[in-house]
N, C-alpha and C positions, 0 to 999 in steps of 0.2 A: 814512329814507324821505323826509323833507322835502327833504333835499339832492338825492336822486334826482329828485324831482319838479321842484325848482327848476332843475336842470341840463337837464331835457328841453326841446328846442326846440319851438317852436310847430309845429303840423301843416303839412306842406308843401303841403297843399291844404285850404282852408276853403271848403266849398261852401255856397251859399245854401240853407238848410234849406227855405225855402219852395219854391224851384224843385225841390229834391230830392224833396219829397213831393207835387208836382202830378201829376194823372192824365195819361196820354198824350194824351187828347182835349183837355185844357186847354192842353197845350203846343203842340199842332198847330193849334188854332183860336183864336187870340187875338181880343179884342173888336174891334180896329181892322180886322181882315180881314173880320169879319162886316159891319161898317159899309160897307166898300168894295163888298162883294157887293151890299148893298141899294141903294146909289147907282147902281152900274153897271147893275143889273137894271132900275131904274126908268127909265133913259135909253133903254133899248133895248126897250121894250115894243112889239110889233108891232101893227099896226092890223087885220090880217086876222083875222076870227073863226075861220076854219078853222085858220089857223096857231096861233091861240091855243088852239084846241081840241086840236090835235095836241100843241102844246107842253105844254099842261096834262096831257094823257094821259101824255106821256113823263115830264114832271116828277113827275107823281103816282106813276108806276111807280118812278122813281128815288128819290123821297122814301120810298115804301113800302119799297124795298130798304134805304135808309139807316136808317129806323126799325127795321126788323128787325135790321139790324147793330148799331144802338145798343142794342136790347133784348138782343141776344146778348152784347154787351160787358157790359151791366149784369148779366145773369144770371151771366156768368163772374166778374165782380168780386164779386158777392154770394157766389158759391160759394167763391171764394178767402177772402173775409172770414169765411165760416162755418167753413172749415177752420182758419183761424187761431184762431177762438174755441174750436173743439172742442179743439185742441191746448192752448190756454191753460187752459181749464176742466179738461181731463184732468190736466195737470200740477199745477194747484192742488189737485184732488181727491186726487192721489197724495201731494202734500205734506201735506195735512190728515191722511191716513191715517198718514203717518210721524209727525206730531205726536201722533196718538192713541197710537201705539206707544210714543213717547218718554215721554209723560205717564204711561202705565200702568207702564212700567218704573221711572221715577223714583219713583212713589208706592210701588211694592212694595219698592224698595231702601231708601228713606228713611223711609217711612210719613208723609211730609210732605204735608199736604193741598194745599199750594201747587202741587204738580205736577198736581193735578186741574184747575186753572184752564185751562191750555192744552188739556188733554184735553177739558173740557166745551165750550170755545170751538170746538175742531175738530169735535166731534160736532154742534154746532149748525149749522155751516157745511156739513157733509158732505151732509145731505139736500138743501139748496138747490142745491149744486153737482151732485148726482146728477140732480135734475130739470132743471137747465139743460142738462146734457150730453145727457139724453134728448131734450130739445126740439130740439137742434141736429143730432142724428144722423138721417140719412134713408136711407142705403144699407142694404140687408138684411144684407150681410156685417158692416158696422159695428154694426148693431143686435144681431147675434148675439154679437159680441165685447163689446158693452156689457152684454148680458144676463149673459155670463160674469163681467164686472167686478162687476155687481150681486150675483151669488151670492158671489163671493169677499169683497166688502166686508161683506156681511151675515154671512158666516161669521167674518171677523176681528172685527167689532164684537161679535158674540155672545160670542166667547172673551174679548175685552177686558172687556166688561161683567161677565162671570161672575168673572173674575180680580179685578177691582177691588172688586166687591161682597163677595167672600170676604175680601179684605184689609180692607175698610171695616168688616166685622162682626167683625173680630178673628181670623178664620181665616187668618192670614198664612202658616202652613206649607202649608195646602192651596193657597193662591194660588201660593206658590213652587213647589209640586209641579207645578202646571200649567205654570208657566214652565219648570221643569227638564225637563218632558217634551218640550219643543220644539214643541208644537202651535201656540203663538203665532207662533214664528219661521217654521214651515212655512206657516201661513196667510198671513203677511205676504209671504213669498216668492211665494206664488201670486198675491197681489194685484199685486205688482210685475211678475210675468210677464204677467198679463192686461193690465195697463196698457201694458207694453212692446209687446205685440202690437198693441194698439189704436192707440197713438200712432204706431207704425211704419207701420201701414196708412194712418192719416190723413195722415202726412207724404207717403207716395207719392201719395195722392189729391190733396194740395195741389199737388204738382209737376204732376200732369196738369191740374189746374184752371188753374194759372198758364200752362201751355202753351196751353190752350184760350182763355184770356183774351187772350194775345198774338196768337194767330191771329185771334180775333174783332176785335181792334183793327185788325189789318192789313186784314182784309176791309172793315171800316167805312171805313177810310181810302181804299181803292180805290174803293168805291162812292160816297163823298163827292166824290172827284175827278171821277168819271164824271158825277155829277149836276151838278157845277159847269160842266162843258163843255156839258151839255145846256141849262143855264139861261142861257148867254151871250146867246142871242137870245130868251129868254123874256120875257114881258111881265109884266103886273100879277099874273097868277096865280102866276108864278115868285117874284115879290116876296113874295106872301102865303105861299107855301110856304117861302121862305127865312126869313121872319120866324118862322114856326112852328118851323122847325128851330133857328133861333137861340134862340128861347125855351126849347126843350128843352135846348139846350146850356147856356144860362144856368142852367137849373134844375140840370143836372148839376154845373156849376161851383159853384153855391151849395151843393149837396149835398156836393161834395168839400170845400168850405171848412168846412162844418159838421163833416164827418168829421175834418178836420185839427184843428179846435178840440176835438172830443171826444177825439181821440188825444192832444193835448197835455195836456188835463186828466187823462186816464187815466195818461199817461206820468209826469206830475209827482206825481200823488197815489197811485201804485201802492204797495202795502205791501211790495214787494220792490225791490231796486236794479236799475235798467235803464240800460244804456249802449249807444250806437251807436258802432261802431268803424269807422274806415277800413280798407281791406284790409291796410295795413301795421301796424295795431294802435293807431293814434292815436285817442284818445277824441274823438268829434265832439259827443256830447251825453250828459249824465248827469242823472238825476233826483235829487230831494231825498233819497230813501231811500238811494241809493248814497252820497251825501255824508255822510249820518248814519252809515252803516255804516263807511265808511272814515275819517271824521273830517276829511276835506279839504273846503274850500269848492268850489263848482262851477267858479269861474274857475281853480282850481288843477288840477282834474281834466281839464277840456276842454283839449285840445292836448298832453296827456302820453300816454305809452304805457300801455296798460291793464295790461301785465305788471308795471309798477312797483308795483302793489298787492299782487302775490303775493310769498310768501316766496322768497328766492333759490333754495332747493333745489327749489321746485315750479315755477319759471319754465319749464324745458325741457319739462315735461309739458304746460303750457298752450300753449306755442308749437307743440308737435307736433300738438295737437288743431286749432289754427287752420290749420296747413298742410294737415291732412287735409281740412278744409272747402274750402280754396282749390283743392285738387287734385281735388275731387269724390269722394274716397274715402269721405267721410261727408257726410250731409245735415245733421246736427245732432249735438251732443255734450253730455254732462252729466258733470261731474266735481266732486269735492270736494277742495279743497286749502287750505293755510294762506295767510293774508294778514297784512299789517303795517299797523296803523292809523297815523294821523298822530302819536299820542303814543308810538309805538314798541311798543305792546302787540300781541300776536298774536291773531288770530281765525281761525275756520274759515269758509270760504265754499263755498256750493253754487252752481256756475256752470253755466247752461244757455245754449248759444250756437247760432245758426244763421246762414247766409250768405244775404243778399238779392242777387240778380243783376239787371242791367238788361235792357232788351229784347233786346239782342244776346247775352245770356248771360254777360256779363263780371261779375266780382265788383264789387258796388256798395258794400255795407257789411255789417258784422256786427251782430246784435242779441244782446246778452249780458244775461241775467237773473241777478242776484246775490242770494243769500239768506244772512243771517248764521245759521249753524248751530252757533255756539260752544257755546251752552247744551246743544244736543242731543248734541254730541260729548262734553261733560263728563259728561252724564247717562249716555251709553252707556259711557264709561270706568268710571263708578261701578257701573253695572249689571254690566259684565263682571267687575269686581273683586268685587262682591257675590256673583255666581253662582260665581266661582272659590272664594271663601271658603266658601260654603255647600257646594259639592261637596267641597272639601278637608276640611271638618269631617265631612261625612257619610262620605266614603271612608276618612278616617284615624282615625275614632273607635275607641277601644279596645273599647267596648261593641258587641255585635252589634245591629243595627237592621234591622227588617223591617217592610214595609207590606203589610197584607192588606185585602181588601174585605169587605163584609158577609157574603159567602158563605164566607169563610175562605180564599180563594185568594190566594196570595202575588203581590204586584204588583212589589215591588223589595226588594233586600237589599244591604247594604254588604259590603265584603270581610271584615269581622270575622265575619259570619254564616257565610261559607264556611269560615273558619278554625276556628270553634268546632264546626260540625256536620259538616265534611268533604265537603259537597256543593259543586258548582259552581253559579254563579248560573243557568245554563241549566237545570240539573236541578231547581231550586226554583221559578223564576218560572212562574206559571200553575197550579201544583199546590196542593192543600190544605195548610194549615199543619200539619195533623195528622201529616204525614210527619216532623215534628221532635219528636214526642211518643211516649212509650212506649205500649204497647197499651191499657192501661185508660183513660188520659187521652185518647188519640186517638179512641177509640170514642165518648166522651161529649162531645167538643169541639163538634161540629156542633149537638148538642142544647143546649149552653150558648148558642151564638150564636142559635139559633132562639128560645130562651126570652127572651133579651135583646131581640130584635126585637119579640116579642109583648108583653112586659110592661114593658120598659125598666128592669128591675131589674139593677143592676150587681153583678157578683161579683168582678171583678178590675180593671175599668177605673178608672184614677186611684188605684189602691191597689197598692203594691209587695207582692210575694208571692214566697215560695220555691216553685219547682216543679221538675219533673224534665224533662230533655230527652233525646233519643235521637239519637246520632250515626249517620252513614252506616254505620259498622261494627257497629251494633247496641248499642254500649255506652251505658249510662244514666248521667247525671251530674246534679248539682244546679244549678239556675239561680236567679238573682235576676231577676224579671220585673216590669216596669211597662208599662202599656198606656195610650195616649192615643187619644181618639176625635176625628175631624174629618170634615167633609163637603165635597163638591165636586160641583157640578152635580146636587144632590139625592141623591147617593150617599154612603153612609157608608163610611169607611175607618178602620182602626185601625193605629197605629204602636206596635210592641212593641220595647222596649229590654231586651236580655238580657245578663246577665253570668255567665260561668262561675265558680261559687264552689266548685269542687272543691278548689282549693288552700286556700280559707278554711275549708271544712269539715274538711279534713285537719288544718289548723293548729289548729282548735278542739279536735278530738279529741286532737291531740298535746299541746295546752296543758293539757287536763284530765288527761291521763295524766302530763304533766310536773309538774303541781301535786301530784298524788298521790305521784309519785316524790319530789318535793321535800320533802313532809312526811315521807316515810319516810327520805329522806336526812338531813334535819335531825336526826331522832331517832337515825339510825345514826352520824352524824359529830358528834353533840352540838353542834349549832348552832341558834340561835334568832333570830327577828327582833326589832327594836326600832324605835320611831319617837318623835321628839321634836317637839312643836309649838313653833316658835320664837317664837310670840307669848306663850304662857303658860309655855314651857319645861317642860311636863308630858311625861313620858316614859312610853310604853306598851310593855310587854314581852309577847312571845308566851308560850305555855305552856312551850315548851322553854327559852326564856330565863329564865323564872321558876325552872325546875328547876336551871339552871346557876348561878344566883345563890343557890341554897340555900333557895328559898321553896317552900311546898307549893302544889299545884294549886288549892286552895280560895281562896287569897288573891287580892285584887284586883291586877291587873297594872299599875296606874297609880301613878306616883311623881312627886312634886313636885321642883322644882329642888334639886339637891344631895343628894337622898336616896340615890341609887344610889352616887355617889362616896363617900359616908360609910360605906357597907358595906364598901368595899375597904380595902386597906392604906392608911395615911394618906398616905405619900409617893406611892403609885400613884394614889390618888384625886385628890390635888392636881394631879399632872401631867396626869391625864386631863381634869380640868376646864379647865386652861389650854389643852390641845391642842384641845378641843372649841370653846372660844370663838374661838381663832385660825382654826380651819377655817371657822366660820360667818362671821367677819369677812372672810376672804380668799377665800371660795368654794372652798376646797381640800377634798381628800378627808380625812376624819377617820380616824385610826387610833391606837389606844392599847392597851396591855397592862396589865391590873390583876390583882393577886393577891387572891383572895376567901377570907378565913378561914371555915371551915365549923364547924358545931356539934360535930363529932366531933374537933376539934383539928387536922385536916388543912387544907390550902389547895388552892384550885383556881385555875389561871391562865386568865383570860378575855381573848381578843383582841376588841376592839370596832372595827369598821370601819363607816363611814357616808359618805353623799354628800348634799349640800344640794340641796333641790328648790325651784324658783322658780315664781312665778305669771306671768301674762301680762305684767305690768308689770316683770318682772325683780326683784321683791322676794323675798328668801328667806322661805319659809313653813314648811318642815319639813325635818328630816333623818331619813333612813331608813337602816337598816343591819343588820348581823348581829353576834351574839355567838357566838364560837367557843371551845369548850373546847380549849385548847392545853396542858393539863397534861402529857399524855403527850409532846407535842412538846418542851416545856421540859425534861422529864427526859431525853428522848432527846438533845436538843442538848447538855445537860450531859455526858451519857455520851460523846457524839461528840467534844466538846472534849477530854475526858480521853483518848479513844482516839487522837485526832490527835496529842496530845503524846507518847503512847507510840510512835505510828507514826513521828513525826519523829525520835525518839531512835533507833528501830531503823534508820531510813534512814541516819542519820549513822554508826551502827555498820557498816551494810552498805557504805556508801561507803568507810569506812576500810578494811574488809576487802577491798573491791575494789581499792583502791590498793595494799594489801599484796600481793594476788595479782599485780597488774601488776608490782610490784617484782620478783617471782620471774622473770617473763619477761624483765625488763631486766637481771637480775643479770649474765649472761655479758657482754653488751655493756658494761655499766658497769664490770665488773672489768677488761676490756681497756682501757677508757678511763682508769681510775685507775692501772693498771699503767704506762702511758706516763709520767705525771709522776713516779711513784715511782721508775721506772728512771732517768729523767733526773736526779732528785735524787741517787740513789746514784752515778751517773757523775760528776755535778758535785762531789759531796763527795769522791770519790777524787782527782779532779783538784786540788781545793782542798787536800787532805791532802798531795799531792805538792808543791804550790806552797809550802805552809807548811814542809815539810822542807827545801826549797831555801833558804828564808829563814833557817832555823836554821844552815845551813852558811856563810852569809855570802858575801862576794865580790861580783863584778859581777852575778851572777844574782839577787841578793836583791831588787833594785828591781823588775825585770819580774815576778818571781814574786809579789811582793806585789800588784801591779796585777791579775795574772791571778787570784789568790786572791779578790780583792774582786769581780771580774766573775763568777767562778763562784758565789760566795756569792749574788749578786743573782739569777742564773739559777735557782739551786736554790730561792730564796725564791719566785720567780714560779711555779715548778712546784708548790710546796707550796700556794700560794694557789689555783692551778688545781684541785688535788685537793680542797682544802677547799670550793670552790664547788660541785663535783660532789656532795660529801657533803651540803652544805647544801640543795641542790635535792632530793636524795632524802629528806632528813628532812622538808622542807616538804611534799613530795608524799604521804608516808606519814602525816604527822601528822593527827589528827582535826580536822575543821572546827569553827569556833566558831558557825557559823550566821549570822554578821553579814555584811552586804553593804556594799561600799564602791565609790566611783567608781574605775574602773580603765581604763587604756588597753587597748583590745582587741588592738592590735598587740603590746604587751608581754606580754600573756597568751599569745598565739599563739607568740611567739618563745621564751618560757620553756618551753612544752610541746614545741616543736620541739627545743630543746637537750636536753631530757630524753629524748625518744623516738627521735631520729634519730642517736644516737651511733654505731650500726653501719651506717647507710645507705650510707656511702661504701664500706665493706668489701664490701657486697652488690652494688656496682655500680649503685646507684640514683641517678638524677639528680634533685636537689631544686630546684624552681623556687618562689620566694617572690614573690608579687605583692601590693603594698600599695596598696589603693584607698580606704582609710578613714583617711587620715592624721589623727592627733589625736582620733579618735572615742573617746568615753568611754561606758562602760556601768556600770550599778550592779549588781554581781554579787558572789558569793563566789568569788574567783579560783581557789581550789583545786578547786572543783567543775567549773568550766569547763575548767580544765587537765586534770582527770580525763577529761572527754568528749573533748578533743583528743588526749590520749595514747592513749585507746582507739581512736579513728579512725585515728591515724597508725600505731599498732602493727598494726592490722588491715590497713592498706594495705601495710605492709612485708611482712607474712606473705603477702599476695596476690602482691606483685611478685617475691618470691624463687621463686615457681612458674613465672615466665616464663623461657623458655629464654635462655641467655646471648647467643644471636645476636640476640634482639629487644631493643627499647628498654625499659628499666625507668625509668619517669619518674613522679615524685610532684610534684603541683602544689598549693600552699597559697595561697589567695587571700582577702583581706579587701576588702569594698567596701560602699558605702551603697546601700540599696534602699528601695522604697516611699516615694519622694519625700523621702528623707533622714530617715525616722522609725525605720528599723531598720538594723542592721549585719549583714552576712552573712559567714559563714566557710565556705569551700568546700575540701574535701579530695578531690582527683581522682587516680586511679591508672590505669595502663595494664595492669592485671593481667587475669586470665581472666574477670572479671565474676562476677555472682551468678545462680544459676539462678532462673527465674521463680517456681517453686513455693516457693522459699525466700524470695525477696524480698517476696512478698505478706505473709509473717508474720515479717519480719526483726526487728521491734521488739518482738515478743512474748517473754515470759520462756522460757528454755530452748530457744530457736530459734537455731541457729548454722550457718554454712557451713564452719566449721573442724572438722577431725577430732577434735581434743582440746579444743575450746572448751566452756564451760559454758552459753553462750547467755544470760548475764545482763548483759554489758557494754553492748550497744545498748539493752536495755530500761531499764537504769539511766540511760543517757545521755539517752534521751527524757524520762524523768521529771525529770532535773535541768534540762534546757533548758526544758521546759514550766513548771517551778516558777519559772523566771526570766522568764516571760512571752513566751517564744519558741516556735519550732517547728523540728523536724528532719525531713528527708526524704532519700530515697535514689533514685538513678536508675542503671540498669545495663542493659547489653545483653551477652549471652553472647559472650565473646571480645573485648570492647571496653572492659573496665575498669569501674570503679564510681566514682560521684560522690556524696559525702555533703555536704549543706548544712544549716547551722543558723543561725537568726537570733536576735538579742537586741535589745530595745528600746534606742534610742539616747538618751543625755542630750544633746539638741541644744544646750542653753545652755552646754554645756561644750566645744563644738567649738573647736579651736584648732590652729594649725600646730605641728609639733614644733620 
């Protein structure tokens, strides 16, 4: 801002302020002209008495006309001055009313009595300004408008005093209710509207008076010139007349000089900032208050552009208003915009400006009145924020809030009332609050209010109480009600805060029922409460807990430290004490199982569980929990463990039997596969026998025969090994599993199962595709059981493919891959057979369910049990006519991954 002012050039025209503010008569009749008139008139005094008489008569008539013209000019000037004073006093009075409004709102928002200082100062000045304005107004129309202003001011002051008095006496909610009703804002808008009409009318009157003053000045000038010509030949009488006129002019000049001094004093000492601007916006003159507001010295302001004081964003608006004044579109303007002080801080300015024109109607200079309204803007922002917060709290409150008057009529409700009772606000406001009560209470409600008005005895005011309410649909429900009383303008109002406690009542009933059920449940399930004070370590048992520990109901349920654990088995008691102390120290849940010897020689197993409770400082104060009789559960678990051992043995037997059954299905294919190496061995042995016979005969054929015999012997040995490998695989498959699991390569398990299951696949025209996507993947399994699952799936696939016509493709695909981010390995068996019927597939893994005519329906059920026992899962997907796909997954040993 300082750089902007320093860079501003001086005004292109600096007018002499003294000449600018001289009256038109003073400029037209200087003192030396009057002296020349007097000297010339004295030299031409005629000697003829008749001429003197005639000249005197003529001069008298001219002087009379001049005096009348001067009086007319004086009246016009006084009228213009009066209009200016009326406008200034009116604007000051409106500003005072705004200060009254600001002080009231600031006090209500902050409850700070400091806001009452400007309010009281404004109130003290309002009466004086009202009297001054009444003394200046003379026109009937303006008096009517002034009367309207008086009424509006009185109305606004009454509302303001009432609001502040309520706030001062502590009834802040009542005061805010008045503010929230909008009566104050509406009253202030009426004041502004009345002032706007009054000032607009006075501005039009001012323009008319200015025009009349200019016309009077012109008439006075013409008449003065005419008198000058008549007095050229006048004598001594003309001199006398001229002296008298000169004296009057001197008096006017002196009056104008005094007026200028008064103006300068008023200009410099005004409580608001005032600046005179050239038509191009250059500051011609600035008073001290404007310097104080802006923070710039006078010599820095004068000669700079006035818009340099405005915030850059608000400069276009200020320039647009000045252009409107120059074009004649507006006579004056008032705006509020931001400014920049010399220290760079921002302020808010209220600027009122008007344009003064010269005698020819050309723009002469602007008069701008500047007021610092930063405090008011800040207060208004706080008020708006406070009102928004109050409205947000009132409207968003969970509790239903309603305001009624002393007659019980509803004045306002928040949205929660509408939600709770089902009525709209329009249906409730203005009606008696009894509409929200059931019939017995509603009939007596007005009587309660009347009794309170007569006696002052309170039945519910200031006291919370549970009552009943009635919704729009007629349903009756419980309410928590609290009522507050407050007064406004001598009237009594009540604010009721209601909370629907239907859920709480329901919960209380449910809690009572639950406690009763809990006691019955404890007795039924043989469980009891206990509590240990961590300061004294004294434990208290409930009646059911006493019974569980073998005590009679007449004994005291309090035990000192260590007494309970001493009752239990020695090892269990020591373990329970250690677990209890660790749970208290670590803040963990306590759980322990103890065996309690009973008097009849039997034992009872008690499970103790507990949780530490803390005080507000976080210090452990007690532990509470349950004692549960788990004797039956312990016996059942023991029996279950024995049953599981028997079941595991039966499962192994069944798995062995299943493998034996599978062996029967593979017998034909395996016999054909074994016959091949046996036939080859026989043939090789015959050839070897022939070769050996040739060696016995000797001759040249002995050498080649020996070589051939050796080769045939090697081939026979290979075929024998081949047959032995087939037999070894069969024995391994049929053998009973040991139940131990080892780390195995999944691809080796799959390849072994394929070699065992697909010996006849080529004979059936089946194309076998093997895809390896889990190279080196290791699983911890019992290999025989996984092979059993694969053999079952592969044999089922072959049985399905042989049903496919020879003209169609018979294809079997076996795939291994990693899934689920490398944490599982998946084995997939897919065929192009006829598929599985939907009604069969839904129950395919259940026992005795099969899609084969001669199947038992146990293979897939057993396969699922074996895969799930290894931590995996098996599933099937099929569409009729499109084959079937079986998948099973096994957990992967990720640390064992390696390349083959």
